[in-house]
C-alpha positions in Angstrom: 0.1 0.0 0.1 2.9 2.5 0.8 4.2 1.8 -2.5 0.9 2.7 -4.2 0.9 5.6 -2.3 4.4 6.5 -3.3 3.5 6.1 -6.9 0.4 8.1 -6.5 2.1 10.9 -5.1 4.6 11.2 -7.9 1.9 11.1 -10.5 -0.1 13.9 -8.4 2.9 16.2 -8.4 3.4 15.4 -12.3 -0.1 16.2 -13.0 -0.2 19.2 -10.7 2.8 20.8 -12.1 1.5 23.1 -14.9 -0.7 26.1 -13.8 -4.0 26.5 -15.5 -4.1 29.1 -18.5 -5.1 32.8 -17.2 -7.9 34.4 -18.2 -10.1 37.4 -17.0 -12.2 36.5 -13.7 -15.6 36.1 -13.8 -17.9 38.9 -12.4 -20.1 38.8 -10.7 -20.3 35.3 -8.7 -22.1 34.1 -6.0 -20.7 31.4 -3.6 -23.1 29.2 -1.5 -21.6 26.7 1.0 -22.7 24.2 3.9 -20.1 23.6 6.6 -19.4 22.1 9.8 -17.1 23.7 12.2 -14.4 21.2 12.4 -13.9 22.0 8.7 -13.8 25.6 8.9 -10.0 25.9 8.0 -10.9 24.7 4.5 -13.5 27.1 4.2 -11.6 30.0 5.4 -9.0 29.1 2.8 -11.5 29.1 0.0 -12.9 32.4 1.0 -9.4 33.9 1.3 -9.0 33.0 -2.5 -11.9 35.1 -3.7 -11.9 37.8 -0.7 -10.6 40.5 -3.5 -13.1 39.7 -6.0 -16.2 41.3 -4.7 -18.2 37.9 -4.7 -21.3 37.4 -2.8 -20.8 34.7 -0.2 -23.5 32.9 1.8 -22.7 30.1 4.3 -24.8 27.9 6.3 -23.4 26.2 9.6 -24.6 22.6 10.4 -23.6 22.8 13.9 -21.8 25.6 15.7 -20.8 28.9 13.8 -17.2 29.4 13.3 -16.3 32.7 14.8 -14.0 33.6 11.7 -16.8 32.6 9.3 -19.8 34.4 11.3 -19.9 37.5 9.0 -20.9 35.2 6.1 -22.9 32.6 8.0 -26.8 33.1 7.1 -28.1 30.5 9.8 -27.3 27.4 11.6 -28.8 23.9 12.0 -28.9 20.2 10.8 -30.3 19.7 7.2 -29.7 18.1 3.7 -27.1 19.9 1.6 -29.3 20.9 -1.2 -32.3 21.7 0.8 -30.1 24.1 2.7 -28.3 25.3 -0.6 -31.5 26.1 -2.0 -32.7 28.0 1.0 -29.6 30.2 0.7 -30.5 30.6 -3.1 -34.0 31.5 -2.1 -33.1 34.1 0.6 -30.1 35.7 -1.1 -30.8 35.3 -4.8 -28.0 35.7 -7.1 -28.1 38.6 -9.6 -29.5 37.6 -12.9 -26.1 37.4 -14.9 -24.3 36.0 -11.9 -22.2 32.9 -11.9 -22.9 30.7 -9.1 -20.4 28.3 -7.2 -21.9 25.6 -4.6 -19.2 24.1 -2.3 -18.7 21.5 0.4 -16.3 22.2 3.4 -14.0 19.3 2.9 -11.6 19.9 -0.1 -8.6 21.9 -1.1 -7.4 23.1 -4.6 -4.1 21.3 -5.7 -3.8 23.2 -9.0 -5.5 26.6 -9.7 -8.3 28.2 -7.9 -11.9 28.8 -7.7 -11.4 32.0 -9.7 -9.5 29.9 -12.4 -12.3 27.4 -12.8 -15.1 29.9 -13.2 -13.0 31.7 -15.9 -12.0 28.5 -17.9 -15.6 27.1 -17.6 -16.9 30.4 -19.1 -14.2 30.3 -21.9 -15.2 26.7 -22.5 -18.7 27.4 -22.8 -19.7 25.1 -19.7 -23.0 25.8 -18.2 -22.4 23.4 -15.5 -18.9 22.2 -14.4 -16.6 21.0 -11.8 -12.8 20.9 -11.1 -11.1 17.5 -11.9 -10.0 15.1 -9.0 -6.2 14.4 -8.7 -5.7 10.9 -9.0 -5.4 8.2 -6.0 -7.6 10.5 -3.8 -11.2 9.8 -2.3 -13.3 9.8 -5.4 -16.8 8.4 -6.5 -16.7 8.5 -10.3 -13.9 7.6 -12.5 -14.7 10.0 -15.3 -13.7 12.9 -12.7 -10.1 12.0 -12.4 -8.0 14.6 -13.9 -6.6 14.0 -17.5 -2.9 15.1 -18.3 -2.4 18.0 -20.9 -6.1 18.7 -21.0 -7.7 22.0 -20.2 -11.4 20.9 -20.1 -13.5 18.2 -21.3 -17.2 18.1 -22.7 -19.2 15.5 -20.8 -22.4 14.2 -20.1 -21.7 14.0 -16.4 -20.9 16.5 -13.5 -20.9 15.3 -10.1 -22.9 17.1 -7.1 -19.9 17.8 -5.3 -17.6 18.9 -3.6 -17.8 21.6 -6.0 -19.9 22.7 -8.8 -20.2 26.1 -10.8 -23.1 27.2 -12.7 -23.5 29.9 -15.6 -26.4 32.1 -15.7 -27.7 29.7 -18.4 -27.3 26.7 -16.2 -29.1 28.3 -13.4 -32.2 29.0 -15.6 -32.1 25.3 -16.5 -31.5 23.6 -13.3 -32.8 25.9 -10.6 -34.5 25.9 -8.2 -33.3 22.1 -7.3 -36.1 19.6 -7.1 -36.8 18.5 -3.3 -33.6 16.8 -2.3 -31.4 16.4 0.9 -28.1 15.2 -0.1 -29.0 15.3 -3.7 -27.4 11.7 -4.7 -28.7 11.2 -8.2 -29.2 14.9 -9.3 -26.5 14.4 -11.8 -29.0 12.1 -13.6 -31.3 15.1 -14.0 -28.3 17.2 -14.9 -27.2 14.6 -17.5 -30.8 14.5 -19.0 -30.6 18.2 -19.7 -27.2 17.8 -21.5 -28.4 14.9 -23.5 -31.4 17.1 -24.5 -29.1 19.8 -25.4 -30.5 22.3 -22.9 -27.1 22.9 -21.2 -23.6 22.1 -21.8 -21.8 20.1 -19.1 -17.9 19.6 -18.4 -14.9 18.9 -16.3 -12.1 21.4 -15.9 -8.9 19.5 -15.9 -6.6 22.5 -15.8 -8.1 22.8 -12.1 -7.7 20.1 -9.5 -8.9 19.4 -6.2 -8.3 17.0 -3.4 -11.6 15.7 -1.6 -10.3 15.2 2.2 -13.8 14.1 3.3 -15.2 10.6 3.5 -18.1 9.7 1.0 -21.4 9.1 2.9 -19.7 9.3 6.1 -22.3 11.9 7.9 -25.8 11.0 6.6 -28.0 8.1 5.9 -26.7 6.3 3.1 -29.8 4.1 2.3 -31.9 7.2 2.3 -29.5 9.0 -0.1 -29.6 5.9 -2.3 -33.3 5.9 -2.6 -33.0 9.6 -3.5 -30.8 8.7 -6.2 -32.9 5.8 -7.6 -35.8 8.2 -7.8 -33.9 10.7 -9.8 -32.4 8.2 -12.1 -36.1 7.2 -12.8 -37.2 10.6 -13.5 -34.2 11.0 -15.9 -34.9 7.7 -17.7 -31.5 6.2 -16.8 -30.6 2.9 -15.4 -27.4 4.2 -13.9 -25.0 7.0 -13.6 -22.5 5.2 -15.2 -24.5 5.3 -18.4 -23.7 9.1 -18.7 -19.8 8.8 -17.9 -19.2 10.1 -21.3 -16.5 12.4 -22.4 -17.7 13.8 -25.9 -14.7 16.1 -26.8 -11.6 17.8 -25.3 -10.1 21.2 -25.1 -6.3 20.1 -25.3 -3.3 22.3 -24.0 -2.1 24.7 -26.9 -5.2 23.7 -28.8 -8.0 26.3 -29.9 -10.8 27.2 -27.4 -13.6 24.7 -28.1 -16.8 25.4 -30.0 -18.9 22.7 -28.4 -21.6 24.6 -26.9 -25.4 23.6 -27.2 -26.8 26.8 -28.1 
């Protein structure tokens, strides 16, 4: 196992070596996040990366409110991730032309920043997107692993967390969220919107994250799986793996893609 970790670490360093391409930041932008006090250090790091950008930031604390995050925390108490995010969206609606980022509290960036992610997603014409996961780290879907020498991929799949970003067009198609707690299986509805050419989905490989949390560790897994089955049925899909599809790629040193569904 130690040898596997050693090899994995070497690959991660190689994949994280190149910085993402630079582009003008996205403005305006809105950030919503649900956190636990024990993970406040990750949230503080994320907020520090956008503090000079004039973003709207709205947080919800699942337990105690972190003193350093108090100025951005709009409420506290137990609840499902997506019902709480929708509450923040309802109470503090993003401006009509704003981009939206929805985040968990248990990840760090290994290459690039949240600002880079939004800028590349905009340049790539992605309405719903996520950063890639660095390899050999806690992941749920193989398609989200980072691909070397790729800026971004157009896909039919984006996972619900730990971080997703939406263009104004993406919000118009996907918000408000259907009634959901943890949101397992929402990906099926997002994939259906992509398959029906309502929005463009993708993964930004030029920006990578490391998920520090354990998947499914803090909520009722059986209830989350039942929620997933319900959304799969609504989307007409048998499994999320059915939409683990990469359609095209924006390669480093290649032209900006022309793959939008407009």
